TORSEZA-287121 format. One record per atom (N, C-alpha, C): residue number from 1; x, y negated, z negated. Coordinates in nm, 3 decimals, padded with zeros to 5 digits, always signed. Atoms other than C-alpha are relative to their C-alpha. Layout:
BEGIN
NUM/X/Y/Z
...
This chain:
BEGIN
1/+00.116/-00.055/+00.048
1/+03.723/-10.157/-16.697
1/-00.046/+00.150/+00.003
2/+00.000/-00.138/+00.032
2/+03.649/-09.821/-16.840
2/-00.150/+00.051/+00.054
3/+00.122/-00.002/-00.010
3/+03.307/-09.645/-16.716
3/-00.094/-00.006/-00.108
4/+00.081/+00.071/+00.107
4/+03.178/-09.742/-17.008
4/-00.006/-00.159/-00.069
5/+00.032/+00.131/+00.046
5/+03.197/-10.090/-17.006
5/+00.100/-00.100/-00.042
6/-00.065/+00.054/+00.120
6/+03.507/-10.166/-17.218
6/+00.082/-00.027/+00.120
7/-00.156/+00.081/-00.124
7/+03.772/-10.439/-17.036
7/+00.089/+00.044/-00.096
8/-00.127/-00.076/+00.048
8/+04.124/-10.266/-17.044
8/+00.108/-00.193/+00.046
9/-00.062/+00.094/-00.066
9/+04.314/-10.614/-17.025
9/+00.133/-00.021/-00.105
10/-00.019/-00.010/-00.179
10/+04.577/-10.645/-16.938
10/+00.032/+00.207/-00.007
11/-00.029/-00.108/+00.010
11/+04.634/-10.304/-16.829
11/+00.066/-00.016/+00.104
12/-00.047/-00.009/-00.156
12/+04.903/-10.182/-16.523
12/-00.046/+00.131/+00.035
13/-00.032/-00.147/-00.068
13/+04.914/-09.899/-16.295
13/+00.083/-00.008/+00.075
14/-00.187/-00.031/-00.110
14/+05.179/-09.830/-16.034
14/-00.018/+00.066/+00.115
15/+00.020/-00.017/-00.157
15/+05.109/-09.813/-15.650
15/+00.098/+00.076/+00.062
16/-00.047/-00.044/-00.078
16/+05.290/-09.569/-15.457
16/-00.073/+00.106/+00.142
17/+00.101/-00.100/-00.149
17/+05.190/-09.344/-15.100
17/-00.005/+00.148/-00.144
18/+00.007/-00.164/+00.003
18/+05.085/-08.995/-15.183
18/+00.130/+00.087/+00.037
19/-00.088/-00.149/-00.014
19/+05.388/-08.731/-15.229
19/-00.052/+00.122/+00.053
20/+00.012/-00.107/-00.069
20/+05.375/-08.409/-15.051
20/+00.065/+00.089/-00.015
21/-00.179/-00.125/+00.051
21/+05.603/-08.076/-15.166
21/-00.069/+00.134/+00.049
22/+00.035/-00.161/-00.089
22/+05.571/-07.720/-15.000
22/+00.085/+00.073/-00.117
23/-00.021/-00.143/+00.084
23/+05.575/-07.392/-15.156
23/+00.035/+00.061/+00.062
24/-00.030/-00.093/-00.136
24/+05.749/-07.231/-14.827
24/+00.041/+00.121/-00.103
25/-00.054/-00.127/+00.027
25/+05.808/-06.864/-14.895
25/+00.025/+00.121/+00.099
26/-00.063/-00.028/-00.116
26/+06.012/-06.693/-14.657
26/-00.102/+00.138/+00.053
27/-00.012/-00.119/-00.065
27/+05.926/-06.355/-14.459
27/+00.047/+00.130/-00.101
28/-00.053/-00.092/+00.092
28/+06.143/-06.183/-14.763
28/-00.055/-00.072/-00.106
29/+00.054/+00.013/+00.146
29/+05.933/-06.317/-15.049
29/+00.117/-00.097/-00.069
30/-00.075/+00.123/+00.097
30/+06.190/-06.571/-15.114
30/-00.070/-00.131/+00.031
31/+00.095/+00.145/+00.075
31/+06.094/-06.930/-15.254
31/+00.122/-00.096/+00.081
32/-00.092/+00.069/-00.099
32/+06.244/-07.177/-15.008
32/-00.027/-00.117/-00.126
33/-00.014/+00.116/+00.071
33/+06.385/-07.480/-15.280
33/+00.121/-00.112/+00.043
34/-00.071/+00.081/+00.009
34/+06.602/-07.783/-15.294
34/+00.094/-00.039/-00.126
35/-00.042/+00.054/+00.085
35/+06.890/-07.913/-15.483
35/+00.025/-00.117/+00.002
36/-00.015/+00.085/-00.058
36/+06.904/-08.280/-15.452
36/+00.042/-00.112/-00.143
37/-00.034/+00.064/+00.135
37/+07.072/-08.580/-15.651
37/-00.147/-00.047/+00.001
38/+00.098/+00.069/+00.063
38/+06.810/-08.760/-15.820
38/+00.023/-00.132/-00.106
39/-00.098/+00.145/+00.002
39/+06.938/-09.130/-15.892
39/-00.099/-00.052/-00.164
40/+00.066/-00.013/+00.064
40/+06.625/-09.149/-16.173
40/+00.092/+00.054/-00.138
41/-00.063/-00.107/+00.083
41/+06.773/-08.859/-16.355
41/+00.180/-00.011/-00.007
42/-00.159/+00.036/+00.009
42/+07.175/-08.943/-16.285
42/+00.065/+00.140/+00.023
43/-00.057/-00.108/-00.019
43/+07.216/-08.580/-16.195
43/-00.076/+00.112/+00.151
44/+00.099/-00.079/-00.105
44/+07.087/-08.320/-15.894
44/-00.062/+00.103/-00.109
45/+00.126/-00.053/+00.117
45/+06.779/-08.130/-15.991
45/-00.076/+00.102/+00.121
46/+00.040/-00.084/-00.075
46/+06.616/-07.847/-15.841
46/-00.131/-00.024/+00.019
47/+00.158/+00.023/-00.069
47/+06.292/-07.891/-15.640
47/-00.117/+00.087/+00.078
48/+00.106/+00.002/-00.104
48/+05.999/-07.811/-15.416
48/+00.092/-00.090/+00.127
49/-00.034/+00.072/-00.094
49/+06.109/-07.961/-15.060
49/-00.114/-00.066/+00.018
50/+00.124/+00.044/+00.001
50/+05.878/-08.268/-14.998
50/+00.004/-00.122/+00.002
51/-00.066/+00.122/+00.013
51/+05.861/-08.635/-14.977
51/-00.150/-00.088/+00.032
52/+00.066/+00.070/+00.023
52/+05.667/-08.914/-14.974
52/-00.155/+00.000/+00.135
53/+00.105/-00.001/-00.083
53/+05.323/-08.979/-14.700
53/+00.078/-00.098/+00.061
54/-00.021/+00.134/-00.106
54/+05.368/-09.228/-14.389
54/-00.078/-00.021/+00.040
55/+00.104/+00.047/-00.056
55/+05.138/-09.403/-14.244
55/-00.049/+00.034/+00.135
56/+00.034/-00.146/-00.180
56/+05.141/-09.187/-13.862
56/+00.000/+00.106/-00.058
57/+00.037/-00.151/+00.035
57/+05.090/-08.886/-14.073
57/-00.096/+00.014/+00.048
58/+00.168/-00.029/-00.030
58/+04.791/-08.734/-13.937
58/-00.050/+00.107/-00.129
59/+00.110/-00.105/+00.126
59/+04.723/-08.490/-14.240
59/+00.104/+00.038/-00.104
60/-00.077/-00.050/+00.129
60/+04.850/-08.341/-14.578
60/+00.153/+00.121/+00.091
61/-00.102/-00.145/-00.041
61/+04.987/-08.012/-14.415
61/+00.101/-00.063/+00.131
62/-00.153/+00.097/-00.088
62/+05.191/-08.224/-14.103
62/+00.070/-00.050/-00.117
63/-00.108/+00.039/+00.088
63/+05.343/-08.411/-14.394
63/+00.089/+00.112/-00.042
64/-00.047/-00.092/+00.070
64/+05.429/-08.125/-14.595
64/+00.051/+00.086/+00.120
65/-00.077/-00.105/+00.002
65/+05.558/-07.898/-14.340
65/+00.115/-00.075/+00.125
66/-00.139/+00.104/+00.021
66/+05.773/-08.244/-14.190
66/+00.071/+00.015/-00.043
67/-00.027/+00.066/+00.106
67/+05.871/-08.294/-14.468
67/+00.115/+00.147/-00.055
68/-00.063/-00.137/-00.008
68/+06.002/-07.881/-14.499
68/+00.141/-00.009/+00.120
69/-00.116/-00.032/-00.112
69/+06.198/-07.902/-14.149
69/+00.107/-00.045/-00.038
70/-00.121/+00.059/+00.070
70/+06.385/-08.173/-14.252
70/+00.110/-00.055/-00.123
71/-00.086/-00.041/+00.127
71/+06.496/-08.102/-14.572
71/+00.056/+00.099/-00.011
72/-00.092/-00.105/-00.007
72/+06.578/-07.734/-14.507
72/+00.051/+00.082/+00.152
73/+00.000/-00.064/-00.113
73/+06.546/-07.645/-14.131
73/-00.100/+00.093/-00.040
74/+00.061/-00.144/-00.007
74/+06.292/-07.382/-14.212
74/-00.121/-00.063/+00.056
75/+00.097/+00.038/-00.106
75/+05.923/-07.414/-14.008
75/-00.080/+00.118/-00.087
76/+00.056/-00.104/+00.020
76/+05.623/-07.202/-14.101
76/-00.131/-00.047/+00.081
77/+00.088/+00.044/-00.165
77/+05.323/-07.160/-13.827
77/-00.107/+00.020/-00.121
78/+00.073/-00.001/+00.058
78/+05.064/-07.033/-14.142
78/+00.061/-00.108/-00.175
79/+00.000/+00.116/+00.121
79/+05.027/-07.361/-14.463
79/-00.140/-00.028/+00.008
80/+00.150/+00.071/+00.046
80/+04.697/-07.465/-14.629
80/+00.053/-00.088/-00.136
81/-00.001/+00.109/+00.171
81/+04.687/-07.765/-14.879
81/-00.095/+00.058/-00.110
82/+00.046/-00.025/+00.057
82/+04.639/-07.701/-15.180
82/-00.072/-00.132/-00.104
83/+00.052/+00.127/+00.038
83/+04.387/-07.948/-15.445
83/+00.114/-00.054/-00.069
84/-00.115/+00.094/+00.029
84/+04.584/-08.260/-15.512
84/+00.015/+00.007/-00.215
85/-00.028/+00.004/+00.121
85/+04.724/-08.331/-15.840
85/+00.037/-00.149/-00.071
86/-00.056/+00.136/+00.064
86/+04.827/-08.659/-16.026
86/+00.097/+00.000/-00.077
87/-00.138/+00.047/+00.069
87/+05.166/-08.746/-16.185
87/-00.049/-00.022/-00.167
88/+00.018/+00.059/+00.140
88/+05.040/-08.944/-16.442
88/-00.110/-00.067/+00.008
89/+00.114/+00.120/-00.034
89/+04.633/-09.092/-16.410
89/+00.013/-00.081/-00.065
90/+00.013/+00.127/+00.087
90/+04.688/-09.313/-16.683
90/+00.040/-00.080/+00.088
91/-00.095/+00.045/-00.066
91/+04.954/-09.472/-16.481
91/-00.011/-00.061/+00.185
92/+00.014/+00.063/-00.137
92/+04.980/-09.412/-16.134
92/-00.122/+00.056/+00.080
93/+00.130/-00.045/-00.072
93/+04.693/-09.422/-15.825
93/+00.023/+00.109/+00.116
94/-00.088/-00.039/-00.100
94/+04.912/-09.217/-15.600
94/-00.064/+00.157/-00.059
95/-00.002/-00.178/+00.063
95/+04.862/-08.811/-15.567
95/+00.119/+00.106/+00.043
96/-00.087/-00.106/-00.022
96/+05.071/-08.522/-15.526
96/-00.044/+00.135/+00.050
97/+00.051/-00.073/-00.093
97/+04.994/-08.258/-15.268
97/+00.118/+00.116/-00.010
98/-00.098/-00.060/-00.007
98/+05.106/-07.938/-15.224
98/-00.044/+00.080/+00.121
99/-00.010/-00.060/-00.121
99/+05.150/-07.724/-14.929
99/+00.020/+00.152/-00.008
100/-00.101/-00.182/+00.051
100/+05.156/-07.311/-14.958
100/+00.017/+00.011/+00.138
101/+00.018/-00.078/-00.176
101/+05.332/-07.208/-14.617
101/+00.080/+00.141/-00.024
102/-00.032/-00.083/-00.056
102/+05.388/-06.874/-14.537
102/+00.068/+00.041/+00.089
103/-00.135/-00.027/-00.088
103/+05.633/-06.659/-14.365
103/+00.078/-00.103/+00.038
104/-00.110/+00.121/-00.023
104/+05.884/-06.965/-14.341
104/+00.147/+00.052/+00.054
105/-00.085/-00.096/-00.066
105/+06.149/-06.871/-14.130
105/+00.127/-00.160/+00.028
106/-00.090/+00.099/-00.010
106/+06.477/-07.135/-14.105
106/+00.006/-00.003/+00.174
107/+00.007/-00.008/-00.064
107/+06.481/-07.214/-13.800
107/+00.069/-00.130/+00.103
108/-00.105/+00.075/-00.029
108/+06.736/-07.476/-13.748
108/+00.063/-00.075/-00.086
109/-00.117/+00.115/+00.124
109/+07.016/-07.706/-13.952
109/-00.136/-00.067/-00.020
110/+00.105/+00.085/+00.026
110/+06.820/-07.911/-14.188
110/+00.057/-00.137/+00.064
111/-00.068/+00.122/-00.032
111/+06.824/-08.282/-14.098
111/-00.102/-00.129/-00.115
112/+00.081/+00.088/+00.090
112/+06.747/-08.479/-14.435
112/+00.060/-00.142/+00.000
113/-00.048/+00.101/+00.001
113/+06.771/-08.840/-14.463
113/+00.116/-00.061/-00.034
114/-00.146/+00.001/+00.031
114/+07.080/-09.031/-14.475
114/+00.053/-00.034/-00.151
115/-00.036/+00.010/+00.142
115/+07.043/-09.132/-14.851
115/-00.068/+00.151/-00.027
116/+00.008/-00.113/+00.021
116/+06.952/-08.769/-14.883
116/+00.109/+00.101/-00.059
117/-00.090/-00.079/+00.037
117/+07.232/-08.518/-15.043
117/-00.069/+00.116/-00.021
118/+00.101/-00.153/+00.068
118/+07.019/-08.188/-15.037
118/+00.084/+00.114/+00.053
119/-00.021/-00.164/-00.035
119/+07.109/-07.808/-15.069
119/-00.096/+00.094/-00.017
120/+00.037/-00.184/+00.011
120/+06.941/-07.511/-14.998
120/-00.006/+00.075/-00.017
121/-00.014/-00.114/+00.076
121/+06.844/-07.265/-15.226
121/-00.133/+00.082/+00.065
122/+00.114/-00.107/-00.031
122/+06.657/-06.925/-15.149
122/-00.004/+00.045/-00.121
123/+00.013/-00.066/+00.110
123/+06.531/-06.767/-15.481
123/-00.156/+00.113/+00.014
124/+00.156/-00.043/-00.008
124/+06.314/-06.482/-15.555
124/-00.090/-00.055/-00.110
125/+00.057/+00.019/+00.121
125/+06.029/-06.508/-15.784
125/-00.007/+00.008/-00.127
126/-00.020/+00.037/+00.158
126/+06.130/-06.440/-16.109
126/+00.168/-00.003/+00.004
127/-00.147/+00.092/-00.034
127/+06.479/-06.599/-15.967
127/-00.061/-00.133/-00.099
128/+00.064/+00.107/-00.003
128/+06.207/-06.903/-15.964
128/-00.060/-00.011/-00.180
129/+00.073/+00.009/+00.167
129/+06.034/-06.817/-16.323
129/+00.122/+00.012/-00.096
130/-00.111/+00.027/+00.105
130/+06.395/-06.775/-16.515
130/+00.047/-00.123/+00.029
131/-00.014/+00.124/-00.005
131/+06.474/-07.109/-16.358
131/-00.076/-00.068/-00.077
132/+00.103/+00.070/+00.021
132/+06.188/-07.240/-16.473
132/-00.020/+00.031/-00.192
133/-00.059/-00.008/+00.152
133/+06.238/-07.103/-16.857
133/+00.099/-00.029/-00.024
134/-00.151/+00.017/+00.090
134/+06.592/-07.206/-16.885
134/-00.011/-00.160/+00.056
135/+00.006/+00.128/-00.008
135/+06.506/-07.554/-16.775
135/+00.116/-00.083/+00.109
136/-00.123/+00.006/-00.146
136/+06.683/-07.582/-16.428
136/-00.156/-00.102/+00.108
137/+00.083/+00.105/-00.065
137/+06.340/-07.771/-16.271
137/-00.042/-00.100/-00.116
138/+00.034/+00.157/+00.079
138/+06.313/-08.078/-16.462
138/-00.136/-00.058/+00.030
139/+00.116/+00.099/-00.046
139/+06.030/-08.218/-16.316
139/-00.132/+00.100/-00.014
140/+00.192/-00.071/+00.025
140/+05.655/-08.095/-16.452
140/-00.055/+00.060/+00.102
141/+00.106/+00.005/-00.180
141/+05.496/-08.148/-16.136
141/+00.050/+00.092/+00.054
142/-00.060/-00.174/-00.113
142/+05.734/-07.900/-15.938
142/-00.060/+00.092/-00.080
143/+00.054/-00.089/+00.083
143/+05.648/-07.678/-16.246
143/-00.142/+00.080/+00.007
144/+00.159/-00.010/-00.003
144/+05.293/-07.697/-16.216
144/-00.012/-00.012/+00.116
145/+00.013/+00.018/-00.080
145/+05.289/-07.697/-15.876
145/+00.074/+00.206/+00.044
146/-00.001/-00.129/-00.051
146/+05.485/-07.385/-15.829
146/-00.012/+00.110/-00.041
147/+00.076/-00.120/+00.086
147/+05.270/-07.163/-16.058
147/-00.086/-00.056/+00.055
148/+00.123/+00.016/-00.051
148/+04.961/-07.304/-15.895
148/+00.063/+00.073/+00.124
149/-00.031/-00.038/-00.109
149/+05.129/-07.195/-15.554
149/+00.039/+00.140/-00.001
150/-00.045/-00.182/-00.028
150/+05.256/-06.808/-15.627
150/-00.129/+00.026/-00.059
151/+00.096/-00.013/+00.025
151/+04.941/-06.780/-15.771
151/-00.111/+00.028/+00.115
152/+00.097/-00.040/-00.126
152/+04.730/-06.856/-15.511
152/+00.102/+00.093/+00.123
153/-00.056/-00.100/-00.113
153/+05.002/-06.663/-15.256
153/-00.046/+00.140/-00.069
154/+00.013/-00.161/+00.015
154/+04.932/-06.335/-15.497
154/+00.156/+00.003/-00.081
155/-00.163/-00.010/+00.019
155/+05.291/-06.354/-15.594
155/+00.045/-00.013/-00.171
156/+00.018/-00.012/+00.172
156/+05.231/-06.427/-16.018
156/-00.160/-00.018/+00.004
157/+00.099/+00.013/+00.070
157/+04.961/-06.308/-16.204
157/-00.046/-00.076/-00.141
158/+00.002/+00.090/+00.096
158/+04.815/-06.546/-16.473
158/-00.098/+00.084/-00.068
159/+00.137/-00.069/+00.102
159/+04.608/-06.376/-16.775
159/-00.043/-00.096/-00.101
160/+00.068/+00.085/+00.071
160/+04.371/-06.515/-16.988
160/+00.061/+00.042/-00.126
């Protein structure tokens, strides 16, 4: 039922756990990215590191930093959660969270899940923006999170 009382019948929504992705910026201003095979797309894609929240996660920050460490081996002591987004508010009930992590350093080898085949990529901000322009990022939500995070970090100026 809508807020004005109109019944939508039938109407289906999809329920998934929240997702948390990380825009990790290294001490030398590189962005930590992953290249990972995505079965729905049928090919490897370039993304921000991240994954689904788990029942025992204590916070969005903890989830994001755990996923960053597992997938890339990078850690960051200075991190902030950005406002949550929706992938598609007409169909999905879950939220998409972005953690902005500053001064990321690689402290160990990545330990991805057994089903994850992940390559770690370090890219300058200008290279990230070139990849967006060239269509190397195919996940629109990741493009939005990348732009939001770079602007928040002061590495991208968006003019009106």
